[in-house]
N, C-alpha and C positions, 0 to 999 in steps of 0.2 A: 504494500500500500504506500509506503514512503517513496518508492521509485515512481509510482504513478503520479503522486503529488509533485515530485521534483520535476518530472518531464512536462507536466501540465504547466507548471510555473515557467519553465523554459520557453514554451510556446508563447505564453503571454508576454514575457520579456522581449522575445524576438519580434513579436508584433508591434510592441511599443517602439522598439528601436527602428524598425522599418518605417513606421509612421513619422517618427522624429526626423529621420534622414530625408524622407519625402517632403515634409514641411520645410526643412532647411533648404532643400534643393529649389523648392518653389519660391522661397524668399530671395535666394541668391540669383535666381534666373527669372527675369521679368516675364519670360514667355512660359514659365512652368516646365513640367516634365514633358518629354516627347512621348509619343505613343509606344515606341520601342522600349524606352526606359520603364514605362509603366508596366508593359507586358513582361519584361525581364524580372522586375521586382516582384510582380504578382506570381510569376512562375516559380521563382526561388522560394517564396513564402509557401506556396502550395506543396512543393516537393518536401520541404522541411516539415510542414504540418502533417503531411501524409506519413512520413517516416516516423515521426514522434507518435502519432496516433496508433500506428501499427505496433510500435514497441509497447505503448501503454496497454493496448488491447491484449497482446500476448502476455504481458506481465500480470494483468488481471486474471487471465485464464489460468496461468500456472499457479498463481497464489490461491485461486479458488480451488483448483484441483488438489493442491498440497493440503489444504484444510480438509476437504472432503475425504481424501485418502487417509490422512492421519486419524481423523475421527472414526472412519469405518474400520481401520486396523485396530485401534484401541478398543472399540466396541466388540469386535470379533475376538480379540485376545481375552478380554474379560469373560465373554461368553464361553469360550473353550476352556478356560481355567476353571470356571464354575462347573461346566459339564464334566470335566475330568474328575473333579472332586466328588460330584454326585454319583457318577458312574462307578468310580472305584468302590464306593460304599453301597452299591446296589444290593438289595435284599428282598426276601419274599414279601409279597404284598400283604396288606391286612386281610385280604380275602383268601390268602393262602396261595395265590398265583406265583408262578416261577419268577425269579428276579428279572429276567429278560423276556419281554413279550414279543418284540419284533426287531430284527436285525437286517435291514436292507441297505442298498447303496446310498440312498439319500434320506433315510428316515430310521431312527432308532427309538424304541420305546422300552423303558425299564422302570423299576420301582425303587424308590429311595426316599429316605427321610431328609429331604433337601433343606428343610428349614429348622431341623432339630426340635420339632414339637412332639416327638414320640408317636407321630402318625405317619405312616408310609404313604407317600404320594406317588401317583403315576406321572412319570416325566417323559415328555416326548420332544426330541430334537429333530428338525427336518428342514430341508431346503425346498422353498416354494418360489420358483423363478430365480431371482437373484437375492431373495430374502432368506436369511438363516434365522429360523424361528424356534422358540422354546414354548412348549405348552405344559401346564401343570394341572392335574386333576386331583382334588381332594376326595377321599372316600366319604360317602354319605349313606344314610338310610340304615334300615334294619331288615334283612342282613345288609352288611356293607356292600356298596357298589361304587365303581368308578364310572360315572356317567359322562359321556362325551360332551353333552351340553353344558357341563360345569367346568370345562377346560378354560383355563386362563392363559391367553396368548400374549407373548411378548416378542417383538422383532429384535434380534440381537445385532444383525448387520444387514444392510440393504444392498451391498455391493459384492456379493459372492458370485464368482464367474466360473465355477466348476462346470465342465461339459459332461455329457453322458459317459465319456470315456475316463472321467476323473471323479470317481465316487467320493463323497464326503466321508463315508465310513467303510473301512476294510477290516475284515474279521479273521482271526487266527485261532486254531485249536491249542490244546495244552501241550502238544508235541513240537510246537514252533519254538525256536527256529530250526531244530533238527530235521523236522519233517517239511521238506519243501514241495513234495509231491502233492500233498493234500492242502497246502496253504498257498495263498489265502483261500478262505472258504468261499464256496459258491454262494450267491445270494438269491433269495433271502436265506441267511444262514440259520442253521438249526440252533436255537437258543441254548440247548443243553450241551452243545459241543464247544461253543466259542468261549475263550478264556481271555483274549486280548483284543482290543479295538484300536485301530489306527484312525485318527481324525485328520482330515486334510481339507483346508479351505484356501481358495485362491481369491485374493481381494484386489479389486481394481475399480476405482470410482468412475473413470471414463475410459473404458477399454479401447474405443476406436481412436483415441487421440493420446491417451496417457502413456507414461513409460511402463516398463515391465511390471507385471502384477506382483504383489507381495504374497508369499506362500507361508501359510500358518499350519504347522503339523504338530501332532502330539500322540503318544501311545498311552493306553490305559490298561492296566491289569485289574481285573475285577476280583477283589479280595475274597469275597464269599464264594466265588467259583474257582478260585485258584487251587491248582494241585501241584504240578511239577514246574511251574514257572518261577 
């Protein structure tokens, strides 16, 4: 922003200088400026103004991108850090359901006491377009149920650019890394088989113009399912 203000001031100063020179020329010359002199002065001014405006526009774009990119990266990092902590402590649901409900390329559902209230919530992380989203469902009723209409949705990052060939979640069994033949697991992965989850997010605020995407990766071992890892 400081650069934009600086160059804007330069344009104003340049304009003032040209006006002063023109007025002096008119005073010194009874006949004023010739048409050629006016056109040359105007041409110089337009060229300089165009160059400065282009620079200001590019500066504004890159500053705007940098802010968006930094914000989206920070949001995604906080989201993944939280997810890793919750997933590591995955446990059986209050209904008795298995700790992992779904393990797919772009969606994972598990049970965890994410807020430490001694009630196990249903936690869902998934990618919807470019939005990386977290959904939490509290158990309610008698007998207890996890009703989808009670899910609380929060968007963690709006600029995730994973393609279909770049899954957000990759799963491994308890024999990994020794067993490379059966790993990573095919998706949707069998919940009772998976022991480790690899999380991968590609963040880019403006992919068609911006620099290289920021890659965010993390591995999670699920403690309550851990055997030989």
